[in-house]
C-alpha positions in Angstrom: 19.4 -17.4 59.5 21.5 -15.3 57.4 19.3 -13.6 53.7 20.8 -14.0 50.4 22.0 -10.5 49.1 19.1 -10.3 46.6 16.4 -10.0 50.0 19.1 -8.4 51.9 18.9 -5.5 49.2 15.4 -5.0 48.2 13.8 -2.2 48.2 10.1 -0.8 47.7 8.5 2.2 46.0 7.3 4.5 48.4 5.9 7.5 46.5 8.0 9.1 43.3 11.7 9.7 43.7 11.2 7.9 47.3 12.0 4.1 48.1 11.8 2.1 51.6 14.6 -0.9 51.9 14.9 -3.2 55.4 18.6 -3.8 56.0 18.6 -7.1 57.6 20.6 -8.0 60.9 23.1 -10.5 59.8 25.1 -8.0 57.0 27.1 -6.3 58.7 31.1 -5.5 58.3 31.4 -3.7 62.7 28.8 -1.6 63.5 27.0 -1.0 60.0 25.9 -2.8 57.2 28.7 -4.1 54.7 29.4 -1.0 52.4 28.7 -3.4 49.2 25.6 -4.0 50.1 24.4 -0.4 50.8 25.7 1.1 47.9 23.9 -2.1 46.0 20.6 -0.6 47.4 21.3 2.7 46.4 22.0 1.7 43.1 18.4 -1.1 42.8 16.8 2.5 43.8 18.4 4.6 40.9 17.9 1.6 38.1 13.9 1.6 39.6 13.3 5.1 39.6 14.9 5.5 35.6 12.8 2.7 34.8 14.6 2.2 32.0 16.2 -1.5 31.5 18.0 -0.4 28.1 20.6 2.1 30.2 22.7 0.0 32.8 24.8 1.1 35.7 27.8 2.1 34.2 29.8 3.8 36.8 28.6 4.2 40.4 30.7 6.0 43.0 29.5 7.0 46.8 30.8 7.8 50.1 29.5 5.8 53.5 29.0 9.3 56.3 27.4 6.7 59.1 26.9 3.2 59.7 23.7 1.9 58.4 22.3 0.0 60.9 20.1 -2.8 60.5 16.6 -1.5 60.2 13.9 0.5 58.2 15.7 3.0 55.5 14.7 5.5 53.0 16.0 6.4 49.6 15.6 9.3 48.1 16.1 9.3 44.1 17.1 12.6 42.1 17.4 12.6 38.6 20.3 14.4 37.4 19.4 14.8 33.4 18.1 12.0 30.4 20.4 12.6 27.5 20.0 10.8 24.4 22.6 8.4 25.4 23.4 8.6 28.9 21.1 9.0 32.2 22.9 10.9 35.4 21.2 9.8 39.2 21.9 10.6 42.8 20.2 8.6 45.5 20.9 9.5 49.4 19.6 6.7 52.5 18.7 7.8 55.6 17.9 6.3 59.0 16.0 8.6 61.5 17.5 12.5 60.5 20.5 11.2 59.1 22.3 11.2 55.7 24.1 8.4 56.0 25.1 7.0 52.1 25.0 8.7 49.1 26.0 7.6 45.8 25.6 8.9 41.9 25.1 6.6 39.2 25.7 6.8 35.4 23.4 4.6 33.5 24.5 4.4 29.6 23.2 2.7 26.5 25.1 0.2 24.9 27.3 1.6 22.1 28.2 -0.6 19.2 31.5 0.4 18.5 34.6 -1.9 18.0 37.3 -1.3 20.1 40.5 -2.2 19.2 42.9 -4.9 21.5 44.4 -3.2 24.5 47.4 -4.4 24.7 49.5 -4.3 28.3 46.6 -5.9 30.0 46.4 -9.4 30.4 44.0 -11.7 33.3 45.7 -12.6 35.9 47.1 -16.2 35.8 45.3 -18.5 38.1 44.4 -21.5 38.9 41.1 -23.7 38.4 38.5 -22.9 41.4 38.6 -26.5 42.0 42.2 -26.8 42.3 42.0 -24.3 45.6 40.6 -24.4 49.2 37.6 -22.7 50.6 38.5 -20.2 52.8 35.9 -20.0 56.0 35.6 -16.1 56.2 33.4 -15.6 59.2 33.5 -14.5 62.5 36.3 -13.9 64.6 38.3 -13.9 61.5 35.9 -12.1 59.0 32.7 -9.8 59.4 29.7 -11.0 59.9 28.3 -10.9 56.2 31.4 -12.8 54.9 29.3 -15.6 55.5 26.7 -14.8 52.5 30.2 -15.3 50.1 32.5 -18.3 49.3 35.6 -17.4 48.5 38.6 -19.5 47.0 42.1 -18.4 48.0 45.0 -17.5 45.2 46.5 -15.4 46.9 47.8 -14.5 50.2 46.0 -15.2 53.5 45.0 -12.2 55.7 47.5 -11.6 58.4 50.1 -13.9 56.8 52.8 -10.9 56.6 53.0 -11.3 52.8 55.7 -9.0 51.2 52.5 -8.5 49.0 50.0 -5.8 49.5 47.8 -7.7 46.8 44.5 -10.2 46.9 43.6 -12.9 44.9 41.0 -15.7 44.1 37.0 -16.9 43.3 34.2 -15.4 44.9 30.3 -16.3 44.5 27.4 -15.9 46.3 26.8 -18.7 48.3 23.3 -18.4 48.0 23.2 -18.1 43.7 21.0 -15.0 42.9 17.9 -15.6 40.6 20.4 -13.0 37.8 23.6 -11.5 37.6 22.9 -8.0 37.9 24.8 -4.6 38.9 24.0 -4.2 42.6 25.3 -7.9 42.8 28.7 -6.7 41.1 29.1 -3.8 43.5 29.0 -6.5 46.4 30.7 -8.4 45.0 33.8 -5.9 44.3 33.3 -4.6 47.7 33.7 -8.2 49.5 37.4 -9.2 49.7 39.0 -8.0 52.8 41.6 -4.8 52.2 45.3 -5.9 51.1 46.6 -3.9 53.5 45.4 -7.0 55.6 47.6 -9.5 53.3 50.9 -7.4 54.5 50.0 -7.3 58.3 50.3 -10.0 60.8 47.5 -9.3 62.9 44.1 -7.7 62.4 43.9 -3.5 62.0 40.5 -1.9 61.5 40.0 0.0 57.8 37.1 2.2 56.7 36.4 3.0 53.5 36.1 6.6 52.4 35.3 6.9 48.9 33.9 4.0 46.8 34.4 4.1 42.4 33.2 1.2 40.6 33.2 0.8 36.8 30.8 -2.3 35.2 32.5 -2.8 31.9 30.5 -5.7 31.1 26.4 -6.1 31.4 26.1 -7.9 34.4 23.1 -9.5 32.7 25.3 -11.4 30.2 26.9 -13.4 33.2 26.4 -16.8 34.6 25.3 -16.0 38.0 26.7 -19.0 39.3 30.0 -18.6 37.6 32.3 -18.0 40.3 34.4 -14.6 39.5 38.1 -14.3 40.0 38.7 -11.5 42.2 42.6 -9.9 42.5 43.5 -6.4 43.7 47.0 -4.3 44.6 47.7 -1.4 46.6 48.4 1.3 44.9 49.4 4.0 46.9 49.8 4.9 50.4 50.3 7.6 52.7 49.4 9.6 55.7 47.4 6.5 56.7 45.5 6.0 53.8 45.6 3.9 51.1 44.0 3.4 47.7 43.5 0.5 46.3 42.9 -1.0 42.6 40.6 -4.1 42.6 39.4 -6.3 39.1 36.8 -8.8 38.9 37.4 -11.4 35.7 35.1 -14.0 34.1 37.8 -15.9 32.1 39.8 -13.4 30.3 37.2 -10.9 30.3 37.4 -8.0 33.0 34.1 -7.5 33.9 34.3 -4.6 36.2 37.2 -2.9 38.0 36.9 -0.5 41.8 38.7 1.9 43.0 38.8 2.3 46.9 39.9 4.6 49.2 40.7 3.6 52.9 41.4 5.1 56.4 43.5 3.2 58.8 41.4 3.8 62.3 44.4 3.0 64.4 
């Protein structure tokens, strides 16, 4: 039985700046654990080490250097600075003697400022979630971890040979979290398939080489039962790499954005 995301990303304090986690079986994406889970674990460890709920995760950047396998993992967190409004931290995930993933987090206190309306950026047009079919994205069509999520397709299907390198649709965990938090939003940003698959007609493996997430809204203000709307487009490509821009929407509000660089493996 697949454990839910909250259980899968749980951490335990092992000492100052030191945490332990157990990567569960069933959350793989290929050999290693789903990247959204790995980054979620690192974000959770940095939150715990900072211990300041008034400062939420604003930006997370990270890299996965090797497959994170099911089993025990240790996380080391270093707080780089605690400023008046901002804290910066770094985290490393280790299995055996190998550093397999690293992340940097920027944690900020809210700023009570009125911002001017942003022109030229509108929320994507979309049908209601109940008007869209559920896409059963699980093996052999999709990775193991995809069984933890409900996908409702509003854009090109994977391997449909579309002219548009984009993806769109609603997403939510099949087992609802007790609350919406930063680690779960990071995982939702990463849970959709790459836009390259929309323009292909058969599977081709890719790997994320860099990951940058920007959380624009405090996740605690969101209903954990809400199906957020995902949309993404390929922004550029060359030499076997491509860059994607992703966004999650709650109604007309952009909740979070993500830029990823992918390598095409063959």
